[in-house]
Short mmCIF file of the C-alpha atoms (twelve columns), coordinates in Angstrom:
data_MODEL
# 
_entry.id   MODEL 
# 
loop_
_atom_site.group_PDB 
_atom_site.id 
_atom_site.type_symbol 
_atom_site.label_atom_id 
_atom_site.label_alt_id 
_atom_site.label_comp_id 
_atom_site.label_asym_id 
_atom_site.label_seq_id 
_atom_site.Cartn_x 
_atom_site.Cartn_y 
_atom_site.Cartn_z 
_atom_site.pdbx_PDB_model_num 
ATOM 1   C CA . MET A 1   5.163   -35.938 -21.878 1 
ATOM 2   C CA . ASN A 2   1.587   -35.359 -22.999 1 
ATOM 3   C CA . ILE A 3   1.750   -36.741 -26.523 1 
ATOM 4   C CA . ALA A 4   -1.762  -35.488 -27.316 1 
ATOM 5   C CA . LYS A 5   -0.387  -31.933 -27.377 1 
ATOM 6   C CA . TYR A 6   1.750   -32.911 -30.366 1 
ATOM 7   C CA . ILE A 7   -1.124  -34.303 -32.420 1 
ATOM 8   C CA . ASP A 8   -3.240  -32.599 -35.067 1 
ATOM 9   C CA . HIS A 9   -6.250  -34.928 -34.927 1 
ATOM 10  C CA . THR A 10  -6.925  -35.434 -38.620 1 
ATOM 11  C CA . LEU A 11  -9.742  -36.469 -40.946 1 
ATOM 12  C CA . LEU A 12  -9.157  -35.561 -44.585 1 
ATOM 13  C CA . LYS A 13  -10.770 -38.448 -46.470 1 
ATOM 14  C CA . PRO A 14  -12.966 -37.249 -49.323 1 
ATOM 15  C CA . GLU A 15  -15.841 -39.383 -48.042 1 
ATOM 16  C CA . ALA A 16  -15.787 -37.828 -44.555 1 
ATOM 17  C CA . THR A 17  -19.272 -36.855 -43.389 1 
ATOM 18  C CA . PRO A 18  -20.346 -34.004 -41.084 1 
ATOM 19  C CA . GLU A 19  -21.201 -36.612 -38.447 1 
ATOM 20  C CA . GLN A 20  -17.668 -38.017 -38.587 1 
ATOM 21  C CA . ILE A 21  -16.214 -34.527 -38.329 1 
ATOM 22  C CA . ARG A 22  -18.294 -33.848 -35.220 1 
ATOM 23  C CA . LYS A 23  -16.990 -37.092 -33.717 1 
ATOM 24  C CA . LEU A 24  -13.446 -35.918 -34.509 1 
ATOM 25  C CA . CYS A 25  -14.147 -32.726 -32.559 1 
ATOM 26  C CA . ASP A 26  -15.550 -34.682 -29.605 1 
ATOM 27  C CA . GLU A 27  -12.387 -36.780 -29.508 1 
ATOM 28  C CA . ALA A 28  -10.202 -33.683 -29.673 1 
ATOM 29  C CA . LEU A 29  -11.984 -32.265 -26.634 1 
ATOM 30  C CA . GLN A 30  -11.721 -35.552 -24.760 1 
ATOM 31  C CA . TYR A 31  -8.006  -36.076 -25.354 1 
ATOM 32  C CA . GLY A 32  -6.812  -32.468 -25.627 1 
ATOM 33  C CA . PHE A 33  -5.193  -32.670 -29.044 1 
ATOM 34  C CA . ALA A 34  -3.225  -29.741 -30.460 1 
ATOM 35  C CA . SER A 35  -5.835  -29.150 -33.166 1 
ATOM 36  C CA . VAL A 36  -8.338  -30.796 -35.455 1 
ATOM 37  C CA . CYS A 37  -7.210  -30.871 -39.085 1 
ATOM 38  C CA . VAL A 38  -9.952  -30.961 -41.717 1 
ATOM 39  C CA . ASN A 39  -10.746 -29.988 -45.278 1 
ATOM 40  C CA . SER A 40  -11.730 -26.336 -45.574 1 
ATOM 41  C CA . GLU A 41  -15.399 -27.210 -46.166 1 
ATOM 42  C CA . PHE A 42  -15.634 -28.354 -42.541 1 
ATOM 43  C CA . THR A 43  -13.902 -25.398 -40.888 1 
ATOM 44  C CA . PHE A 44  -17.125 -23.794 -39.713 1 
ATOM 45  C CA . THR A 45  -18.552 -27.154 -38.565 1 
ATOM 46  C CA . CYS A 46  -15.564 -27.567 -36.254 1 
ATOM 47  C CA . ILE A 47  -15.666 -23.984 -35.005 1 
ATOM 48  C CA . ASP A 48  -19.361 -24.344 -34.268 1 
ATOM 49  C CA . GLN A 49  -18.626 -27.344 -32.065 1 
ATOM 50  C CA . LEU A 50  -15.255 -26.415 -30.556 1 
ATOM 51  C CA . GLY A 51  -15.383 -22.647 -30.253 1 
ATOM 52  C CA . SER A 52  -11.970 -21.568 -29.003 1 
ATOM 53  C CA . MET A 53  -11.310 -24.703 -26.926 1 
ATOM 54  C CA . ILE A 54  -9.311  -26.551 -29.628 1 
ATOM 55  C CA . PRO A 55  -7.736  -24.781 -32.633 1 
ATOM 56  C CA . VAL A 56  -9.059  -25.694 -36.063 1 
ATOM 57  C CA . CYS A 57  -6.525  -26.408 -38.804 1 
ATOM 58  C CA . SER A 58  -7.743  -26.213 -42.399 1 
ATOM 59  C CA . VAL A 59  -5.867  -27.695 -45.347 1 
ATOM 60  C CA . VAL A 60  -5.420  -25.506 -48.429 1 
ATOM 61  C CA . GLY A 61  -4.568  -26.527 -51.983 1 
ATOM 62  C CA . PHE A 62  -4.992  -30.100 -50.816 1 
ATOM 63  C CA . PRO A 63  -3.786  -32.682 -51.713 1 
ATOM 64  C CA . LEU A 64  -1.923  -31.767 -54.931 1 
ATOM 65  C CA . GLY A 65  -0.850  -28.161 -54.449 1 
ATOM 66  C CA . ALA A 66  -1.159  -27.701 -58.211 1 
ATOM 67  C CA . MET A 67  -3.896  -25.074 -58.335 1 
ATOM 68  C CA . GLU A 68  -3.454  -21.380 -58.969 1 
ATOM 69  C CA . THR A 69  -1.873  -19.360 -56.188 1 
ATOM 70  C CA . LYS A 70  -4.911  -17.054 -56.067 1 
ATOM 71  C CA . ALA A 71  -7.097  -20.069 -55.365 1 
ATOM 72  C CA . LYS A 72  -4.935  -21.047 -52.390 1 
ATOM 73  C CA . TRP A 73  -4.962  -17.476 -51.127 1 
ATOM 74  C CA . TYR A 74  -8.754  -17.334 -51.361 1 
ATOM 75  C CA . GLU A 75  -9.274  -20.738 -49.733 1 
ATOM 76  C CA . ALA A 76  -6.977  -19.791 -46.867 1 
ATOM 77  C CA . GLY A 77  -8.783  -16.487 -46.382 1 
ATOM 78  C CA . GLU A 78  -12.194 -18.159 -46.314 1 
ATOM 79  C CA . ALA A 79  -11.020 -20.762 -43.798 1 
ATOM 80  C CA . ILE A 80  -9.599  -18.061 -41.549 1 
ATOM 81  C CA . LYS A 81  -12.794 -16.017 -41.884 1 
ATOM 82  C CA . HIS A 82  -14.689 -19.068 -40.630 1 
ATOM 83  C CA . GLY A 83  -12.364 -19.413 -37.643 1 
ATOM 84  C CA . ALA A 84  -9.320  -21.489 -38.645 1 
ATOM 85  C CA . LYS A 85  -6.226  -20.675 -36.615 1 
ATOM 86  C CA . GLU A 86  -3.881  -22.935 -38.566 1 
ATOM 87  C CA . ILE A 87  -3.459  -23.482 -42.312 1 
ATOM 88  C CA . ASP A 88  -1.731  -26.543 -43.781 1 
ATOM 89  C CA . MET A 89  -1.006  -25.727 -47.431 1 
ATOM 90  C CA . VAL A 90  0.552   -27.871 -50.143 1 
ATOM 91  C CA . MET A 91  3.406   -26.224 -51.977 1 
ATOM 92  C CA . GLN A 92  3.499   -26.139 -55.797 1 
ATOM 93  C CA . ILE A 93  5.785   -29.152 -56.216 1 
ATOM 94  C CA . GLY A 94  6.041   -28.844 -60.006 1 
ATOM 95  C CA . LEU A 95  7.502   -25.356 -59.720 1 
ATOM 96  C CA . LEU A 96  10.156  -26.646 -57.349 1 
ATOM 97  C CA . LYS A 97  11.084  -29.509 -59.661 1 
ATOM 98  C CA . ALA A 98  11.288  -27.106 -62.612 1 
ATOM 99  C CA . GLY A 99  13.767  -24.976 -60.717 1 
ATOM 100 C CA . LEU A 100 11.321  -22.059 -60.531 1 
ATOM 101 C CA . PHE A 101 12.208  -21.383 -56.934 1 
ATOM 102 C CA . SER A 102 11.067  -17.765 -56.817 1 
ATOM 103 C CA . ASP A 103 7.616   -18.743 -58.074 1 
ATOM 104 C CA . ALA A 104 7.398   -21.611 -55.583 1 
ATOM 105 C CA . ARG A 105 8.324   -19.251 -52.755 1 
ATOM 106 C CA . LYS A 106 5.748   -16.667 -53.854 1 
ATOM 107 C CA . ASP A 107 3.057   -19.369 -53.889 1 
ATOM 108 C CA . ILE A 108 3.799   -20.081 -50.228 1 
ATOM 109 C CA . ALA A 109 4.218   -16.429 -49.290 1 
ATOM 110 C CA . SER A 110 0.769   -15.514 -50.602 1 
ATOM 111 C CA . VAL A 111 -0.874  -17.867 -48.116 1 
ATOM 112 C CA . VAL A 112 1.496   -16.821 -45.347 1 
ATOM 113 C CA . ASP A 113 0.599   -13.160 -45.899 1 
ATOM 114 C CA . ILE A 114 -3.156  -13.660 -45.547 1 
ATOM 115 C CA . ALA A 115 -2.773  -16.066 -42.632 1 
ATOM 116 C CA . HIS A 116 -0.383  -13.929 -40.625 1 
ATOM 117 C CA . LYS A 117 -2.510  -10.848 -41.246 1 
ATOM 118 C CA . TYR A 118 -5.219  -12.484 -39.136 1 
ATOM 119 C CA . GLY A 119 -3.006  -14.288 -36.641 1 
ATOM 120 C CA . ALA A 120 -3.102  -17.784 -38.148 1 
ATOM 121 C CA . ILE A 121 -0.040  -19.982 -38.574 1 
ATOM 122 C CA . VAL A 122 1.000   -21.787 -41.757 1 
ATOM 123 C CA . LYS A 123 2.431   -25.279 -42.171 1 
ATOM 124 C CA . VAL A 124 3.742   -26.041 -45.651 1 
ATOM 125 C CA . ILE A 125 3.493   -29.596 -46.995 1 
ATOM 126 C CA . ILE A 126 6.448   -30.401 -49.231 1 
ATOM 127 C CA . GLU A 127 5.412   -34.028 -50.035 1 
ATOM 128 C CA . THR A 128 8.771   -35.613 -49.289 1 
ATOM 129 C CA . ALA A 129 7.930   -38.889 -51.076 1 
ATOM 130 C CA . LEU A 130 8.048   -37.038 -54.403 1 
ATOM 131 C CA . LEU A 131 11.345  -35.225 -53.793 1 
ATOM 132 C CA . THR A 132 15.035  -35.994 -54.110 1 
ATOM 133 C CA . HIS A 133 17.343  -35.348 -51.185 1 
ATOM 134 C CA . GLU A 134 18.428  -32.037 -52.702 1 
ATOM 135 C CA . GLU A 135 14.810  -31.030 -53.392 1 
ATOM 136 C CA . LYS A 136 13.852  -31.715 -49.781 1 
ATOM 137 C CA . ILE A 137 16.589  -29.355 -48.635 1 
ATOM 138 C CA . LYS A 138 15.597  -26.679 -51.137 1 
ATOM 139 C CA . SER A 139 11.916  -26.998 -50.192 1 
ATOM 140 C CA . CYS A 140 12.696  -26.433 -46.521 1 
ATOM 141 C CA . GLU A 141 14.794  -23.399 -47.378 1 
ATOM 142 C CA . LEU A 142 11.962  -21.931 -49.468 1 
ATOM 143 C CA . VAL A 143 9.435   -22.505 -46.693 1 
ATOM 144 C CA . VAL A 144 11.624  -20.620 -44.241 1 
ATOM 145 C CA . LYS A 145 12.278  -17.782 -46.693 1 
ATOM 146 C CA . ALA A 146 8.554   -17.459 -47.417 1 
ATOM 147 C CA . GLY A 147 7.927   -16.735 -43.731 1 
ATOM 148 C CA . ALA A 148 5.875   -19.822 -42.874 1 
ATOM 149 C CA . ASP A 149 5.805   -21.353 -39.401 1 
ATOM 150 C CA . PHE A 150 6.190   -25.088 -40.062 1 
ATOM 151 C CA . VAL A 151 7.462   -27.403 -42.738 1 
ATOM 152 C CA . LYS A 152 5.416   -30.604 -43.043 1 
ATOM 153 C CA . THR A 153 6.397   -33.929 -44.586 1 
ATOM 154 C CA . SER A 154 3.339   -35.243 -46.380 1 
ATOM 155 C CA . THR A 155 -0.323  -35.103 -47.274 1 
ATOM 156 C CA . GLY A 156 -0.842  -38.804 -46.619 1 
ATOM 157 C CA . PHE A 157 -2.366  -39.071 -50.111 1 
ATOM 158 C CA . SER A 158 0.805   -39.586 -52.161 1 
ATOM 159 C CA . SER A 159 3.173   -42.528 -52.548 1 
ATOM 160 C CA . GLY A 160 4.602   -42.329 -49.032 1 
ATOM 161 C CA . GLY A 161 4.390   -40.617 -45.668 1 
ATOM 162 C CA . ALA A 162 6.711   -39.391 -42.955 1 
ATOM 163 C CA . THR A 163 10.043  -41.093 -42.299 1 
ATOM 164 C CA . VAL A 164 12.512  -40.590 -39.488 1 
ATOM 165 C CA . GLU A 165 15.247  -39.740 -41.993 1 
ATOM 166 C CA . ASP A 166 13.172  -36.993 -43.590 1 
ATOM 167 C CA . VAL A 167 12.184  -35.484 -40.248 1 
ATOM 168 C CA . LYS A 168 15.820  -35.418 -39.140 1 
ATOM 169 C CA . LEU A 169 16.828  -33.754 -42.411 1 
ATOM 170 C CA . MET A 170 14.059  -31.170 -42.173 1 
ATOM 171 C CA . ARG A 171 14.984  -30.325 -38.585 1 
ATOM 172 C CA . LYS A 172 18.627  -29.942 -39.584 1 
ATOM 173 C CA . VAL A 173 17.777  -27.573 -42.447 1 
ATOM 174 C CA . VAL A 174 15.272  -25.335 -40.663 1 
ATOM 175 C CA . GLY A 175 17.086  -25.195 -37.330 1 
ATOM 176 C CA . PRO A 176 15.925  -25.715 -33.739 1 
ATOM 177 C CA . ASP A 177 13.297  -22.978 -33.516 1 
ATOM 178 C CA . PHE A 178 11.223  -23.627 -36.643 1 
ATOM 179 C CA . GLY A 179 8.218   -25.957 -36.694 1 
ATOM 180 C CA . VAL A 180 8.474   -29.458 -38.169 1 
ATOM 181 C CA . LYS A 181 5.334   -31.540 -38.668 1 
ATOM 182 C CA . ALA A 182 5.487   -35.248 -39.474 1 
ATOM 183 C CA . SER A 183 2.397   -36.603 -41.190 1 
ATOM 184 C CA . GLY A 184 1.377   -39.688 -43.117 1 
ATOM 185 C CA . GLY A 185 1.548   -43.264 -41.878 1 
ATOM 186 C CA . ILE A 186 1.945   -42.508 -38.155 1 
ATOM 187 C CA . LYS A 187 -0.379  -45.179 -36.840 1 
ATOM 188 C CA . ASP A 188 0.849   -46.060 -33.342 1 
ATOM 189 C CA . TYR A 189 2.640   -44.741 -30.259 1 
ATOM 190 C CA . HIS A 190 6.049   -46.099 -31.257 1 
ATOM 191 C CA . ALA A 191 5.934   -44.434 -34.669 1 
ATOM 192 C CA . ALA A 192 4.787   -41.171 -33.076 1 
ATOM 193 C CA . MET A 193 7.631   -41.222 -30.560 1 
ATOM 194 C CA . ALA A 194 10.138  -41.962 -33.318 1 
ATOM 195 C CA . MET A 195 9.061   -38.828 -35.170 1 
ATOM 196 C CA . ILE A 196 9.265   -36.701 -32.021 1 
ATOM 197 C CA . GLU A 197 12.731  -38.035 -31.240 1 
ATOM 198 C CA . ALA A 198 13.768  -37.222 -34.815 1 
ATOM 199 C CA . GLY A 199 12.772  -33.579 -34.367 1 
ATOM 200 C CA . ALA A 200 9.049   -33.224 -35.062 1 
ATOM 201 C CA . ASN A 201 7.128   -30.905 -32.755 1 
ATOM 202 C CA . ARG A 202 3.768   -31.600 -34.375 1 
ATOM 203 C CA . LEU A 203 2.247   -34.816 -35.732 1 
ATOM 204 C CA . GLY A 204 -0.578  -35.236 -38.218 1 
ATOM 205 C CA . CYS A 205 -2.464  -38.396 -37.271 1 
ATOM 206 C CA . SER A 206 -5.803  -39.964 -38.053 1 
ATOM 207 C CA . ALA A 207 -4.956  -42.539 -35.356 1 
ATOM 208 C CA . GLY A 208 -4.645  -39.916 -32.621 1 
ATOM 209 C CA . VAL A 209 -7.010  -41.650 -30.203 1 
ATOM 210 C CA . ALA A 210 -5.158  -44.972 -30.412 1 
ATOM 211 C CA . ILE A 211 -1.809  -43.210 -29.967 1 
ATOM 212 C CA . ALA A 212 -2.995  -41.224 -26.938 1 
ATOM 213 C CA . GLU A 213 -4.473  -44.308 -25.291 1 
ATOM 214 C CA . GLU A 214 -1.312  -46.337 -25.906 1 
ATOM 215 C CA . ALA A 215 0.750   -43.488 -24.451 1 
ATOM 216 C CA . ALA A 216 -1.411  -43.537 -21.318 1 
ATOM 217 C CA . LYS A 217 -0.822  -47.278 -20.931 1 
ATOM 218 C CA . GLN A 218 2.925   -46.795 -21.316 1 
ATOM 219 C CA . CYS A 219 2.854   -44.105 -18.641 1 
ATOM 220 C CA . SER A 220 0.768   -46.119 -16.175 1 
ATOM 221 C CA . SER A 221 2.989   -49.178 -16.591 1 
ATOM 222 C CA . GLY A 222 6.129   -47.160 -15.914 1 
ATOM 223 C CA . ALA A 223 7.779   -48.646 -18.992 1 
ATOM 224 C CA . GLU A 224 11.152  -47.218 -19.941 1 
ATOM 225 C CA . THR A 225 11.308  -45.194 -23.134 1 
ATOM 226 C CA . PRO A 226 13.630  -46.787 -25.694 1 
ATOM 227 C CA . PRO A 227 15.200  -44.862 -28.595 1 
ATOM 228 C CA . TYR A 228 12.186  -45.312 -30.876 1 
ATOM 229 C CA . SER A 229 13.854  -43.660 -33.830 1 
ATOM 230 C CA . LYS A 230 16.106  -46.704 -34.176 1 
ATOM 231 C CA . LEU A 231 13.026  -48.816 -34.897 1 
ATOM 232 C CA . PHE A 232 12.051  -46.701 -37.916 1 
ATOM 233 C CA . ARG A 233 15.249  -46.236 -39.879 1 
# 
């Protein structure tokens, strides 16, 4: 398995510089990651360096998801205009918690509509650390109903990141053919494998290089693959 193909190579820190973003792109080319994931300001910087060789993923409504729907729609449109092929948006968590499910779904659908119009995919961050078990289920259902392509665990900027239990639950709710992205706190090969075993088919990682290099060592040593998910219960 080429684990690099699962990884959205990510740099979303507010202090990230253009030079660091260009380094991120160089690493993505070297290791063949699934995408680079950056704040929307850097979409064109990445496109300028990567062209069509590695997809660019832009975050939208990040990291709170609490801005007006029109603002998310506009940000997504601008990112796509600059070349983004993937949009990771944060859902309006307060609407979900208030039981305003139709409004929460419409917030997602607005971004999905503009993205799909131009052939981009949408991953919706539900911020699992802030949700009850029932809210996690409802969030996944809303993401599917809104026509998105992936449901994603976390921004990495809240009180917690991805867990094996949450990934398993999300996979169960959305079914076998929908995208599930685990993100937040995935810092090494063993954690990455645990998320894949649990049902994730995309990983958001700022430690992508370390994970890819550790995977290569595992492969060259011929080490057997244990059930990693048991290590992260």
